[in-house]
MARPAKE-221240 format. One record per atom (N, C-alpha, C, O): y, x, z; residue in one letter; atom name. Coordinates in pm, 1 decimal. Layout:
<nodes>
NODE       yy       xx       zz r  a
NODE        Y        X        Z A CA
...
</nodes>
This chain:
<nodes>
NODE       yy       xx       zz r  a
NODE   -116.6     84.2      0.0 M  N
NODE      0.0      0.0      0.0 M CA
NODE    123.9     89.5      0.0 M  C
NODE    125.4    193.7     65.6 M  O
NODE    225.9     49.6    -72.3 E  N
NODE    347.8    127.7    -79.6 E CA
NODE    424.0    119.2     52.0 E  C
NODE    417.2     18.2    122.0 E  O
NODE    495.3    223.8     84.7 L  N
NODE    563.9    230.3    213.1 L CA
NODE    675.4    128.1    225.0 L  C
NODE    703.6     82.0    335.6 L  O
NODE    739.6     91.2    115.5 D  N
NODE    841.9    -12.8    120.5 D CA
NODE    781.2   -144.9    166.0 D  C
NODE    841.4   -217.8    244.8 D  O
NODE    662.7   -175.0    116.2 K  N
NODE    593.7   -297.7    155.1 K CA
NODE    546.8   -289.3    300.0 K  C
NODE    549.6   -388.9    372.2 K  O
NODE    504.1   -171.6    342.2 V  N
NODE    456.2   -153.7    479.4 V CA
NODE    570.3   -175.0    577.4 V  C
NODE    550.7   -235.2    683.0 V  O
NODE    688.6   -126.9    544.2 R  N
NODE    803.5   -142.6    633.8 R CA
NODE    841.9   -288.6    651.9 R  C
NODE    902.6   -324.1    752.9 R  O
NODE    807.9   -373.2    556.4 K  N
NODE    841.5   -515.5    564.0 K CA
NODE    735.3   -597.4    638.2 K  C
NODE    755.2   -716.7    661.2 K  O
NODE    623.6   -535.9    675.7 L  N
NODE    517.6   -607.3    745.9 L CA
NODE    561.1   -642.9    887.0 L  C
NODE    644.0   -574.4    947.0 L  O
NODE    504.1   -751.0    939.2 T  N
NODE    528.7   -785.4   1079.1 T CA
NODE    448.1   -690.7   1167.5 T  C
NODE    363.7   -615.6   1118.7 T  O
NODE    474.6   -695.1   1296.9 A  N
NODE    406.2   -605.3   1389.8 A CA
NODE    255.1   -629.3   1387.6 A  C
NODE    177.4   -533.9   1390.2 A  O
NODE    213.5   -754.2   1382.8 G  N
NODE     70.8   -786.0   1379.6 G CA
NODE      2.8   -737.2   1253.1 G  C
NODE   -106.9   -681.4   1257.3 G  O
NODE     69.5   -758.9   1140.1 E  N
NODE     13.5   -712.7   1012.6 E CA
NODE      5.8   -560.8   1008.9 E  C
NODE    -89.5   -504.3    955.2 E  O
NODE    106.3   -494.6   1066.1 L  N
NODE    106.6   -348.4   1071.2 L CA
NODE     -8.6   -297.5   1156.5 L  C
NODE    -73.9   -199.4   1120.9 L  O
NODE    -33.8   -363.4   1268.2 M  N
NODE   -145.1   -323.0   1354.9 M CA
NODE   -278.9   -341.7   1284.4 M  C
NODE   -369.5   -260.2   1301.2 M  O
NODE   -292.2   -448.4   1205.4 K  N
NODE   -415.7   -470.1   1129.7 K CA
NODE   -436.0   -359.8   1026.6 K  C
NODE   -547.7   -311.6   1007.6 K  O
NODE   -327.8   -320.2    960.1 E  N
NODE   -335.3   -214.1    860.1 E CA
NODE   -371.0    -80.8    926.5 E  C
NODE   -448.0     -2.2    871.4 E  O
NODE   -314.7    -55.8   1045.1 I  N
NODE   -346.7     66.7   1118.5 I CA
NODE   -493.7     67.0   1158.3 I  C
NODE   -561.4    168.5   1141.9 I  O
NODE   -544.4    -44.8   1210.5 A  N
NODE   -684.8    -53.4   1250.9 A CA
NODE   -777.6    -33.0   1130.9 A  C
NODE   -879.0     36.1   1140.9 A  O
NODE   -742.1    -93.7   1017.9 K  N
NODE   -823.5    -79.0    897.6 K CA
NODE   -826.4     66.7    851.4 K  C
NODE   -931.5    118.5    813.8 K  O
NODE   -711.3    131.6    854.6 T  N
NODE   -703.4    270.4    810.9 T CA
NODE   -777.3    362.7    907.0 T  C
NODE   -841.8    458.3    863.8 T  O
NODE   -768.4    334.9   1036.7 E  N
NODE   -843.0    415.0   1134.4 E CA
NODE   -992.5    404.8   1109.9 E  C
NODE  -1063.8    504.9   1117.4 E  O
NODE  -1040.6    284.2   1080.7 S  N
NODE  -1183.7    269.8   1054.1 S CA
NODE  -1222.2    340.2    924.1 S  C
NODE  -1331.6    395.6    913.2 S  O
NODE  -1132.3    338.0    825.6 D  N
NODE  -1157.7    411.1    701.0 D CA
NODE  -1168.4    561.4    727.0 D  C
NODE  -1254.8    628.3    670.4 D  O
NODE  -1081.0    613.9    812.2 V  N
NODE  -1083.8    756.9    844.7 V CA
NODE  -1215.2    793.1    913.5 V  C
NODE  -1277.1    894.5    881.0 V  O
NODE  -1257.2    710.4   1007.9 V  N
NODE  -1383.3    737.1   1077.7 V CA
NODE  -1500.3    733.9    980.2 V  C
NODE  -1588.5    819.7    984.7 V  O
NODE  -1500.3    634.7    892.5 H  N
NODE  -1608.3    622.7    794.4 H CA
NODE  -1609.4    743.4    700.3 H  C
NODE  -1714.5    802.0    674.6 H  O
NODE  -1492.4    779.5    649.6 L  N
NODE  -1485.6    893.8    558.2 L CA
NODE  -1525.2   1023.3    627.7 L  C
NODE  -1590.3   1108.9    568.0 L  O
NODE  -1485.8   1037.5    754.3 R  N
NODE  -1521.4   1158.9    828.1 R CA
NODE  -1672.7   1171.2    841.1 R  C
NODE  -1727.9   1280.2    826.5 R  O
NODE  -1739.8   1059.2    868.7 S  N
NODE  -1885.8   1064.2    880.4 S CA
NODE  -1950.6   1089.4    743.7 S  C
NODE  -2050.4   1160.8    734.5 S  O
NODE  -1894.8   1031.7    639.6 E  N
NODE  -1947.9   1053.6    505.2 E CA
NODE  -1933.0   1200.4    463.1 E  C
NODE  -2022.9   1256.8    400.7 E  O
NODE  -1820.4   1261.0    497.0 V  N
NODE  -1799.3   1402.1    464.0 V CA
NODE  -1898.0   1488.3    541.9 V  C
NODE  -1953.1   1584.4    488.1 V  O
NODE  -1920.4   1453.9    668.8 A  N
NODE  -2012.8   1531.5    752.1 A CA
NODE  -2155.6   1525.7    697.8 A  C
NODE  -2232.1   1621.3    711.1 A  O
NODE  -2190.3   1412.6    636.9 M  N
NODE  -2324.6   1398.3    581.8 M CA
NODE  -2332.3   1440.7    435.4 M  C
NODE  -2436.1   1424.8    371.3 M  O
NODE  -2222.7   1494.5    382.7 H  N
NODE  -2215.2   1544.6    245.4 H CA
NODE  -2242.3   1434.5    142.5 H  C
NODE  -2307.1   1459.0     40.7 H  O
NODE  -2193.2   1314.3    168.9 R  N
NODE  -2210.9   1203.5     75.4 R CA
NODE  -2086.7   1177.3     -9.2 R  C
NODE  -2093.1   1103.3   -107.4 R  O
NODE  -1975.1   1236.8     27.6 V  N
NODE  -1849.5   1210.0    -42.4 V CA
NODE  -1825.7   1316.9   -148.2 V  C
NODE  -1833.2   1436.6   -120.6 V  O
NODE  -1797.3   1271.9   -268.3 K  N
NODE  -1766.3   1367.3   -374.4 K CA
NODE  -1618.0   1402.4   -373.4 K  C
NODE  -1579.5   1512.1   -413.7 K  O
NODE  -1535.2   1309.4   -327.3 N  N
NODE  -1391.3   1331.3   -323.8 N CA
NODE  -1349.0   1356.5   -178.3 N  C
NODE  -1316.3   1262.8   -105.5 N  O
NODE  -1349.9   1480.9   -137.8 I  N
NODE  -1315.2   1516.8     -0.5 I CA
NODE  -1167.2   1490.7     25.7 I  C
NODE  -1128.0   1469.3    140.5 I  O
NODE  -1085.7   1492.2    -77.1 Q  N
NODE   -942.4   1468.3    -63.5 Q CA
NODE   -914.1   1326.9    -13.8 Q  C
NODE   -806.3   1301.1     39.7 Q  O
NODE  -1008.2   1235.7    -30.4 A  N
NODE   -989.1   1098.6     16.5 A CA
NODE   -968.5   1095.2    168.3 A  C
NODE   -889.3   1014.9    217.8 A  O
NODE  -1037.9   1180.2    241.4 L  N
NODE  -1020.6   1186.2    386.4 L CA
NODE   -879.9   1234.0    420.3 L  C
NODE   -814.3   1175.5    506.6 L  O
NODE   -833.6   1336.5    355.7 A  N
NODE   -698.7   1387.4    381.9 A CA
NODE   -593.4   1282.9    348.4 A  C
NODE   -495.2   1267.9    421.1 A  O
NODE   -613.3   1211.2    239.4 S  N
NODE   -518.4   1106.9    199.8 S CA
NODE   -516.1    993.2    301.1 S  C
NODE   -409.4    941.0    333.5 S  O
NODE   -632.2    954.8    350.8 A  N
NODE   -640.2    847.5    449.8 A CA
NODE   -571.8    888.4    580.0 A  C
NODE   -504.6    807.3    643.8 A  O
NODE   -589.2   1014.0    618.8 K  N
NODE   -525.4   1062.8    741.4 K CA
NODE   -373.3   1066.9    726.1 K  C
NODE   -300.6   1034.5    819.9 K  O
NODE   -326.1   1106.1    610.1 K  N
NODE   -181.3   1108.0    585.4 K CA
NODE   -124.1    966.8    586.5 K  C
NODE    -16.2    943.3    640.9 K  O
NODE   -196.1    873.6    526.7 Y  N
NODE   -151.3    734.7    524.5 Y CA
NODE   -147.1    678.7    666.2 Y  C
NODE    -53.9    606.4    701.5 Y  O
NODE   -247.0    711.5    747.6 L  N
NODE   -248.7    667.5    887.0 L CA
NODE   -128.0    724.4    961.5 L  C
NODE    -64.5    653.6   1039.7 L  O
NODE    -96.6    849.0    938.4 S  N
NODE     19.6    910.4   1002.1 S CA
NODE    148.7    839.5    961.8 S  C
NODE    237.3    818.5   1044.6 S  O
NODE    158.3    803.7    836.8 R  N
NODE    277.5    731.9    790.3 R CA
NODE    287.2    594.8    855.3 R  C
NODE    395.7    551.2    893.7 R  O
NODE    173.8    527.1    867.7 L  N
NODE    174.4    395.9    933.1 L CA
NODE    218.0    407.6   1078.4 L  C
NODE    298.3    327.3   1125.9 L  O
NODE    166.1    506.0   1148.4 L  N
NODE    202.9    523.9   1288.8 L CA
NODE    349.6    561.7   1303.0 L  C
NODE    414.3    523.0   1400.3 L  O
NODE    402.4    636.5   1207.8 T  N
NODE    544.3    671.3   1209.1 T CA
NODE    630.4    547.2   1189.9 T  C
NODE    731.5    530.3   1258.1 T  O
NODE    591.3    461.4   1098.4 I  N
NODE    665.2    337.5   1075.1 I CA
NODE    659.7    249.2   1199.2 I  C
NODE    759.4    186.5   1234.7 I  O
NODE    545.9    243.7   1264.5 K  N
NODE    532.7    166.3   1387.9 K CA
NODE    629.0    219.2   1494.0 K  C
NODE    694.4    141.7   1563.8 K  O
NODE    637.2    351.1   1505.5 R  N
NODE    727.2    413.7   1601.9 R CA
NODE    872.7    387.5   1566.0 R  C
NODE    954.3    361.7   1654.4 R  O
NODE    906.6    393.9   1436.8 E  N
NODE   1042.2    364.4   1392.5 E CA
NODE   1082.5    222.5   1432.1 E  C
NODE   1193.3    199.7   1480.6 E  O
NODE    991.7    128.1   1410.7 Q  N
NODE   1020.5    -10.9   1444.7 Q CA
NODE   1038.6    -28.3   1594.7 Q  C
NODE   1122.8   -107.2   1637.6 Q  O
NODE    960.7     44.3   1675.8 A  N
NODE    975.2     35.0   1821.1 A CA
NODE   1110.5     91.5   1864.7 A  C
NODE   1175.2     35.8   1953.3 A  O
NODE   1152.6    199.9   1803.9 I  N
NODE   1282.0    258.9   1837.5 I CA
NODE   1396.2    165.5   1799.9 I  C
NODE   1491.0    148.0   1876.4 I  O
NODE   1386.4    106.0   1682.1 I  N
NODE   1489.2     12.4   1636.8 I CA
NODE   1497.4   -107.1   1731.1 I  C
NODE   1606.7   -155.9   1759.9 I  O
NODE   1382.1   -154.8   1779.6 K  N
NODE   1379.8   -267.1   1873.0 K CA
NODE   1451.9   -233.0   2003.7 K  C
NODE   1525.8   -315.2   2057.7 K  O
NODE   1429.9   -112.1   2053.6 T  N
NODE   1492.7    -74.0   2180.8 T CA
NODE   1643.3    -54.6   2164.8 T  C
NODE   1719.1    -77.3   2259.1 T  O
NODE   1686.7    -13.0   2046.7 I  N
NODE   1830.1      6.6   2023.5 I CA
NODE   1902.2   -128.0   2016.9 I  C
NODE   2012.4   -142.7   2069.6 I  O
NODE   1840.6   -223.7   1953.2 N  N
NODE   1904.2   -355.6   1935.5 N CA
NODE   1889.5   -436.6   2056.4 N  C
NODE   1936.5   -550.3   2060.6 N  O
</nodes>
């Protein structure tokens, strides 16, 4: 999902996306460990996307406290 769209998500939708991405990271990590994944870069991409989601969540929390 594009980051512009992610920033427009509600808090609940953002948490669902974070949970989904976390489970994807866990799944990919186990697949890499068992040598079943041909595209190892998929794990790195999923971890980066998770980091971006968590950053957006933190940004929204900061904005809430300021207002």
